C-alpha positions in Angstrom: -1.5 -5.4 5.4 -0.1 -3.1 2.7 3.4 -1.8 3.7 4.0 0.4 0.6 4.7 4.1 1.1 2.8 5.9 -1.6 4.1 9.0 -3.4 0.7 10.8 -3.1 -2.5 9.9 -1.4 -5.9 11.6 -1.9 -8.7 10.5 0.4 -11.9 10.0 -1.6 -14.5 8.5 0.7 -15.0 7.6 4.3 -18.1 5.9 5.8 -19.4 5.6 9.3 -17.8 2.2 9.8 -14.4 3.8 9.6 -13.6 2.5 6.2 -11.7 4.8 3.8 -11.0 4.6 0.1 -8.2 6.8 -1.3 -6.5 7.3 -4.7 -2.8 6.6 -4.3 0.1 7.2 -6.6 3.1 4.9 -6.6 5.6 5.8 -9.3 3.6 6.7 -12.4 0.5 4.5 -11.6 -2.6 5.3 -9.5 -4.5 2.8 -7.4 -7.5 2.7 -5.1 -6.5 1.9 -1.6 -9.0 0.5 0.9 -8.3 1.1 4.6 -10.3 -0.4 7.5 -9.4 1.7 10.6 -10.7 -1.1 12.9 -8.8 -3.9 11.2 -5.7 -2.8 9.4 -5.0 -6.4 8.2 -7.9 -5.9 5.8 -6.4 -2.8 4.2 -4.7 -2.7 0.9 -4.8 -2.0 -2.9 -8.1 -2.7 -4.6 -9.2 -2.6 -8.2 -7.0 -1.9 -11.3 -4.4 0.7 -11.9 -4.8 4.0 -13.6 -2.3 6.0 -15.6 -3.2 9.5 -14.3 -4.7 11.4 -11.4 -7.4 12.7 -13.8 -8.3 9.2 -14.9 -8.7 7.8 -11.3 -10.6 10.8 -10.1 -13.1 10.5 -13.0 -13.6 6.8 -12.3 -13.8 7.2 -8.5 -17.5 7.9 -7.8 -18.7 5.0 -9.8 -16.0 2.6 -8.6 -16.5 3.5 -4.9 -20.3 3.4 -4.8 -20.9 0.6 -7.2 -17.9 -1.6 -8.0 -15.6 -1.7 -5.0 -17.7 -4.3 -3.1 -17.6 -2.1 0.1 -20.5 -0.2 1.6 -20.1 3.4 0.4 -22.8 5.8 -0.6 -22.6 9.1 -2.4 -22.8 10.9 0.9 -19.6 9.2 1.9 -17.7 10.8 -0.9 -15.3 13.6 0.1 -15.2 17.0 -1.6 -12.1 16.4 -3.6 -14.1 14.5 -6.2 -16.1 17.7 -7.0 -12.9 19.5 -8.1 -11.9 19.5 -11.8 -8.3 18.9 -12.7 -6.7 21.5 -14.8 -3.3 21.0 -16.3 -1.3 24.1 -17.3 1.9 24.4 -19.2 4.8 26.4 -17.8 4.1 29.3 -20.1 0.4 29.3 -19.1 1.4 29.4 -15.4 3.8 32.3 -16.1 1.0 34.2 -18.0 -1.4 33.8 -15.1 1.2 34.8 -12.6 1.9 37.9 -14.6 -1.8 38.7 -14.8 -2.1 38.3 -11.1 0.8 40.7 -10.5 -0.6 43.3 -12.8 -4.2 43.1 -11.5 -3.0 43.1 -7.9 -2.0 46.8 -8.4 -5.5 47.8 -9.4 -8.1 49.3 -7.0 -11.0 47.7 -8.9 -13.3 45.2 -7.1 -13.4 43.3 -10.4 -9.6 43.0 -10.5 -9.5 41.8 -6.9 -12.1 39.1 -7.8 -10.2 38.1 -10.9 -7.0 37.8 -8.8 -8.8 35.6 -6.3 -10.0 33.2 -9.0 -6.7 33.1 -10.9 -4.9 32.1 -7.6 -7.4 29.3 -7.2 -6.6 28.0 -10.7 -2.9 28.1 -10.1 -3.4 26.1 -6.8 
Protein backbone atom coordinates (compact mmCIF):
# COMPACT_ATOMS: atom_id res chain seq x y z
CA UNK A 1 0.00 0.00 0.00
CA UNK A 2 1.15 3.52 -0.75
CA UNK A 3 1.79 5.50 2.48
CA UNK A 4 2.80 8.78 0.82
CA UNK A 5 0.86 11.90 1.75
CA UNK A 6 0.37 13.88 -1.47
CA UNK A 7 0.42 17.68 -1.67
CA UNK A 8 -2.67 17.74 -3.89
CA UNK A 9 -5.12 15.07 -5.08
CA UNK A 10 -7.69 15.45 -7.87
CA UNK A 11 -10.09 12.49 -8.31
CA UNK A 12 -10.47 11.82 -12.05
CA UNK A 13 -12.49 8.61 -12.40
CA UNK A 14 -14.48 6.18 -10.28
CA UNK A 15 -16.10 2.98 -11.50
CA UNK A 16 -18.88 0.80 -10.05
CA UNK A 17 -16.34 -1.65 -8.59
CA UNK A 18 -15.13 1.08 -6.22
CA UNK A 19 -11.88 1.72 -8.04
CA UNK A 20 -10.64 5.31 -8.25
CA UNK A 21 -7.90 6.95 -10.31
CA UNK A 22 -6.68 10.36 -9.20
CA UNK A 23 -4.06 12.85 -10.31
CA UNK A 24 -1.76 13.48 -7.36
CA UNK A 25 1.03 15.97 -6.85
CA UNK A 26 4.05 15.18 -4.72
CA UNK A 27 6.56 18.01 -4.76
CA UNK A 28 6.71 19.29 -8.32
CA UNK A 29 5.72 16.00 -9.99
CA UNK A 30 2.26 14.68 -10.83
CA UNK A 31 1.29 10.98 -10.84
CA UNK A 32 -1.77 8.83 -11.46
CA UNK A 33 -2.83 7.04 -8.29
CA UNK A 34 -4.98 3.92 -8.35
CA UNK A 35 -7.12 3.16 -5.30
CA UNK A 36 -9.14 0.01 -4.78
CA UNK A 37 -11.59 0.73 -1.95
CA UNK A 38 -12.22 -2.99 -1.34
CA UNK A 39 -8.52 -3.96 -1.26
CA UNK A 40 -6.26 -1.11 -0.18
CA UNK A 41 -3.17 -3.33 -0.62
CA UNK A 42 -3.63 -3.01 -4.39
CA UNK A 43 -3.60 0.79 -4.25
CA UNK A 44 -0.64 2.90 -5.36
CA UNK A 45 1.07 4.96 -8.03
CA UNK A 46 0.59 3.88 -11.64
CA UNK A 47 2.04 5.12 -14.92
CA UNK A 48 4.75 7.70 -15.39
CA UNK A 49 5.23 11.11 -13.86
CA UNK A 50 4.12 14.45 -15.29
CA UNK A 51 5.65 17.88 -14.83
CA UNK A 52 2.43 19.91 -14.48
CA UNK A 53 -1.22 19.68 -13.57
CA UNK A 54 -2.13 20.74 -17.09
CA UNK A 55 -0.04 17.94 -18.60
CA UNK A 56 -1.57 15.17 -16.46
CA UNK A 57 -5.14 16.42 -16.96
CA UNK A 58 -4.64 16.51 -20.74
CA UNK A 59 -3.36 12.92 -20.69
CA UNK A 60 -5.91 11.62 -18.19
CA UNK A 61 -8.84 10.59 -20.39
CA UNK A 62 -6.75 8.46 -22.75
CA UNK A 63 -4.61 7.01 -19.96
CA UNK A 64 -7.55 6.09 -17.72
CA UNK A 65 -9.75 4.55 -20.43
CA UNK A 66 -7.09 2.93 -22.63
CA UNK A 67 -3.66 2.61 -21.03
CA UNK A 68 -4.08 2.11 -17.28
CA UNK A 69 -4.98 -1.59 -17.50
CA UNK A 70 -8.03 -1.08 -15.27
CA UNK A 71 -11.69 -1.28 -16.27
CA UNK A 72 -12.70 2.38 -16.69
CA UNK A 73 -15.07 3.79 -19.32
CA UNK A 74 -15.72 7.36 -20.39
CA UNK A 75 -18.82 7.40 -18.18
CA UNK A 76 -16.56 6.79 -15.16
CA UNK A 77 -14.65 10.04 -15.74
CA UNK A 78 -15.49 12.77 -13.25
CA UNK A 79 -16.33 16.32 -14.32
CA UNK A 80 -12.94 17.85 -13.41
CA UNK A 81 -11.56 16.61 -16.75
CA UNK A 82 -14.01 18.84 -18.61
CA UNK A 83 -12.52 21.99 -17.08
CA UNK A 84 -9.77 23.91 -18.85
CA UNK A 85 -6.78 25.05 -16.89
CA UNK A 86 -6.02 28.76 -17.18
CA UNK A 87 -2.87 30.20 -15.66
CA UNK A 88 -2.92 33.91 -14.89
CA UNK A 89 -0.06 36.17 -13.88
CA UNK A 90 -0.34 38.31 -10.76
CA UNK A 91 -0.98 41.43 -12.85
CA UNK A 92 -3.76 39.65 -14.77
CA UNK A 93 -5.40 38.61 -11.49
CA UNK A 94 -5.20 42.19 -10.22
CA UNK A 95 -6.75 43.46 -13.48
CA UNK A 96 -9.62 41.00 -13.29
CA UNK A 97 -10.21 41.80 -9.61
CA UNK A 98 -10.29 45.52 -10.43
CA UNK A 99 -12.78 44.90 -13.24
CA UNK A 100 -14.95 42.83 -10.90
CA UNK A 101 -14.98 45.65 -8.34
CA UNK A 102 -15.84 48.29 -10.96
CA UNK A 103 -18.57 46.20 -12.60
CA UNK A 104 -20.07 45.21 -9.24
CA UNK A 105 -21.23 48.81 -8.77
CA UNK A 106 -23.23 48.73 -12.02
CA UNK A 107 -26.97 48.03 -12.19
CA UNK A 108 -26.66 46.45 -15.64
CA UNK A 109 -27.63 42.80 -16.15
CA UNK A 110 -24.69 42.48 -18.54
CA UNK A 111 -22.29 43.74 -15.87
CA UNK A 112 -23.70 41.25 -13.37
CA UNK A 113 -23.20 38.43 -15.86
CA UNK A 114 -19.64 39.59 -16.63
CA UNK A 115 -18.81 39.65 -12.90
CA UNK A 116 -20.16 36.11 -12.52
CA UNK A 117 -17.93 34.76 -15.30
CA UNK A 118 -14.85 36.70 -14.21
CA UNK A 119 -15.19 35.23 -10.72
CA UNK A 120 -15.31 31.75 -12.30
CA UNK A 121 -12.06 32.49 -14.16
CA UNK A 122 -10.31 33.64 -10.99
CA UNK A 123 -11.38 30.46 -9.14
